[in-house]
LUMDOMAR-455509 format. One record per residue (C-alpha): residue number from 1; residue in three letters; y, z, x. Coordinates in steps of 0.05 Angstrom, whole numbers, plus 5000, padded with zeros to 4 digits. Example, Ala and Ser with C-alpha at 12.3 -4.5 7.8 and 13.67 -1.06 7.14 Angstrom:
! residues 2
   n res north   up east
   1 Ala  4910 5156 5246
   2 Ser  4979 5143 5273
END
This chain:
! residues 95
   n res north   up east
   1 Met  8407 9714 7931
   2 Pro  8371 9677 7874
   3 Tyr  8295 9677 7875
   4 Pro  8244 9632 7838
   5 Val  8217 9659 7772
   6 Lys  8157 9621 7744
   7 Ser  8155 9614 7668
   8 Gly  8100 9570 7643
   9 Lys  8108 9498 7667
  10 Asp  8179 9508 7692
  11 Cys  8205 9544 7753
  12 Met  8272 9575 7741
  13 Met  8316 9611 7791
  14 Ser  8337 9682 7776
  15 Asp  8408 9657 7766
  16 Gly  8388 9608 7712
  17 Arg  8383 9544 7754
  18 Arg  8321 9501 7746
  19 Trp  8283 9473 7806
  20 Ile  8280 9397 7812
  21 Gly  8233 9381 7868
  22 Leu  8269 9412 7928
  23 Ala  8336 9416 7891
  24 Ser  8360 9449 7827
  25 Ile  8411 9433 7774
  26 Ser  8445 9484 7729
  27 Met  8472 9475 7659
  28 Arg  8541 9488 7689
  29 Asp  8532 9429 7736
  30 Ile  8510 9384 7678
  31 Arg  8568 9405 7634
  32 Ala  8617 9393 7691
  33 Thr  8588 9324 7703
  34 Thr  8590 9304 7629
  35 Glu  8657 9336 7614
  36 Gly  8709 9284 7597
  37 Thr  8657 9230 7583
  38 Glu  8640 9200 7516
  39 Ile  8568 9225 7519
  40 Pro  8558 9266 7455
  41 Met  8525 9335 7456
  42 Ile  8470 9310 7409
  43 Leu  8439 9244 7430
  44 Thr  8403 9192 7388
  45 Ala  8339 9161 7415
  46 Glu  8378 9100 7439
  47 Glu  8429 9142 7477
  48 Ala  8375 9186 7507
  49 Ala  8336 9125 7529
  50 Gly  8398 9098 7563
  51 Ile  8407 9163 7602
  52 Ala  8333 9164 7621
  53 Arg  8336 9090 7638
  54 Cys  8274 9073 7597
  55 Ala  8259 9035 7533
  56 Val  8268 9071 7467
  57 Gln  8195 9060 7451
  58 Thr  8175 9092 7517
  59 Leu  8218 9152 7501
  60 Arg  8188 9158 7431
  61 Arg  8117 9155 7461
  62 Gln  8135 9209 7512
  63 Val  8161 9253 7457
  64 Ser  8097 9242 7416
  65 Glu  8057 9263 7479
  66 Gly  8096 9329 7481
  67 Lys  8147 9312 7534
  68 Tyr  8219 9337 7524
  69 Ser  8195 9390 7474
  70 Asp  8251 9438 7495
  71 Cys  8306 9389 7479
  72 Val  8283 9346 7420
  73 Lys  8288 9351 7345
  74 Arg  8230 9310 7319
  75 Gly  8233 9270 7255
  76 Lys  8280 9216 7232
  77 Pro  8326 9209 7266
  78 Leu  8299 9232 7333
  79 Leu  8354 9274 7365
  80 Phe  8362 9306 7434
  81 Trp  8405 9362 7462
  82 Arg  8444 9327 7517
  83 Asp  8445 9381 7571
  84 Arg  8373 9402 7563
  85 Phe  8351 9329 7561
  86 Ile  8387 9315 7626
  87 Gln  8354 9375 7658
  88 Glu  8285 9350 7636
  89 Val  8299 9279 7660
  90 Met  8323 9304 7728
  91 Lys  8263 9350 7734
  92 Asp  8215 9292 7724
  93 Asn  8253 9242 7767
  94 Pro  8278 9278 7830
  95 Glu  8298 9215 7868
END
């Protein structure tokens, strides 16, 4: 049975799933959901903002504040790893 493992700000399960409020989502779940879609593996700021349902400027501000540090490549252009970004968005917005 998986058990919670705290690592810094995140709480991961021993089987690699990340807690999201009272639920968790695994990379396998994310890949299964995005498989067969036209969502690229590397997202532009505009694509990431669409997934997060926020304005591009809001997303840029959040990145400058240190949010999404595990899934962003800073600079121009601002790029995001799709699967990690979805995990971060789901962790912050559990509803």
